[in-house]
N, C-alpha and C positions, 0 to 999 in steps of 0.2 A: 277741763279740759276733755274733750271727743278723742277717740281713738286716731284719727283724722287729723287733729290740730296738736296732739302728744307727736303723733313723727313728724308732722313738717315740722316740731318745734325744734325737736334733735335734729334733723337733718339742716335746720337754720342755723344752729349753737345759741337758740334764744331758751331760758327760761319756760313761757309760754307764747303762744299766738292768738291770734281771734278769727274768727269768719270775715273775709273781707280787705283783715292786713297782706299786702305783700312782704314780702320774703325770698331772699334770696336761698335757694335750698341745695343740698350737695346732693348730688345724686349717686345711685349704689351700683345700677347698673342701666346700661341705655341699651335698649335691643331695637334692630332695623332689618328689614328682609327686604326680597329681591323687588319688593314693588317702590318702597320708598327710598331705602339705602343707596341708592345711586343718585335721589337730585338730594339725599340729605350728606353724603361725600361730595358732591357736587359745592353745596352750601359751604361745607366747612372748607373745602380747597380753595373758597372763592373768599371768603372772609379771615381765614387762617392762614393762607398761601401754601403754593402747591407744598411745600416740604415741611407742610406742619407737622408734629404730632398729635396723637389723639392723647385724651389727657390720662388715660391709664388703659392700656392696651389688654388687661385682665377685666374689665369692667365694661366692656362694652361684647355684647353679643349678636351675631348676625346671622340670621335664620333663612337659606332660602327654601319657602312653603308655597309660594303664589305661582308662579309661572316656570316651576318645573314641567322638565318632561315633554314640551312643548317644540312643534314644525315650526314656530316663527322664531325667524332667527333675530328680530327685537327682542323680544323676550328675553330668548335665552341669552343675550348680551348683557341684560341687568346682573345674571348671576356669574357671568365675565366681569363686570365693574366688580363687583363686590368681592371675589377672588384675586383679582389682581391689588384691591387693596386691602386686603386682607393680609396677603404676601407684602406689600411694600410696610405695612403697618408694625405685623409681626401681631397680629390679634389673635391671642390666643383661644377664644371663643367663636370659632367659623364652624356650623355644620352643615358642610358641603353635602350637595344633591350624589355626588358622585368621587370615586375616589382619584383618578385619572389628574393629576396636577395640570394638564394642559385643559382641562374640562371637556372632554371627548365624551358622549356618551352616545351610545349605541342600543339599538331596542332590539334586543335578540329572541325573535318570534319563537324559536325553540325552547327555551324556555317556557315559555306557556305565558297567558296574560296578567294572570295571580300572582306568578312569581315572581319573588323582589328582587330588582333589577337596578335598586341604587345603591353607593355608596354604604360602604361602613360607620361613615360620621352624620349620615343623614339625619337629623332628630326627629320630622314631623312636623306639624303645624306648630307653628311658634309658641301660641298659647299653653299646648302644652306639654312641646319641650322646654319651657324656663322651667318648669316646678319640675320635671322628670331629668334634667339635670342640675336641679341645686341652683337654681339661679334667682328661687322666687326664696326669700328669708323672712321670717318675723320683725316690721323694727324697723324694715329698710325700703328706699325710698327705689321704686323702679321707672322710669321713663320709655314708653315704646313708638316706633312710629306705624302704630295702627289702633283704630278704634276699640277693637276688644281688649285692649292691654289692661282694663282694669280691673277684667279678673281674674288676677294675678290679686286681687285684694282680700281675695280668700283666705290667701296665704300670711295674713297681717300684717300687709306691706302697704304702702301706698302706694299704688300703680295707676295709671293714667295717658293714654293718648296722645301724643304733641304731632304736632307739622313739623317738617322737612327743615325750616329755621330755626326752630326751637332746638330741635334733635342735633344739627349741625352745630348750633351754639353748643348744647352741652356737650358734643363729640370733642370740642376745642377745649373747655374750660371744663365742666363735671360739675356746673349749677344751671340752676334757670331761676327765673324770676317767674313765683306762681303767685297767686292770689288763693287765700286760703280758704275753701268753698265752704257754703253756709251747710248746715246739717238741715237735713229733709224731716 
């Protein structure tokens, strides 16, 4: 078996898998951010109920990194939705861009444009933050709502981008039906 097949077999609880086979895979980490997070949360609540709980509050990682520090109130609302969901669910790994629990951020021009003006928990771009914060580990399966999630494969794990519908399902169950990919 290839490395990918070995990783997916382990996550599926099977001795072997082969290319083209559909298998239920247990997720080790689900990552979402401020672009897809609100949609994922919407799918999760619609399909599992407004009072549903995530499958594991320590395996869901939320990293705002796309719509941060913008003057657009609709974009800012995305991060507010993440903040509310994290609080409601007790999610452990939320790398908020600011320290104010009310979500208020004000640019201080006296500190200069290059001076760090974000919160102490902000981790940066999700793809670099995941390994830096210890969320990429060899042998694991990572799903993320970003097409660049596969970069985490460099850490000898299976990592792939998924859409909001799949992510909402993973958020509620901790698993996803995957087709074992062919080797190139």
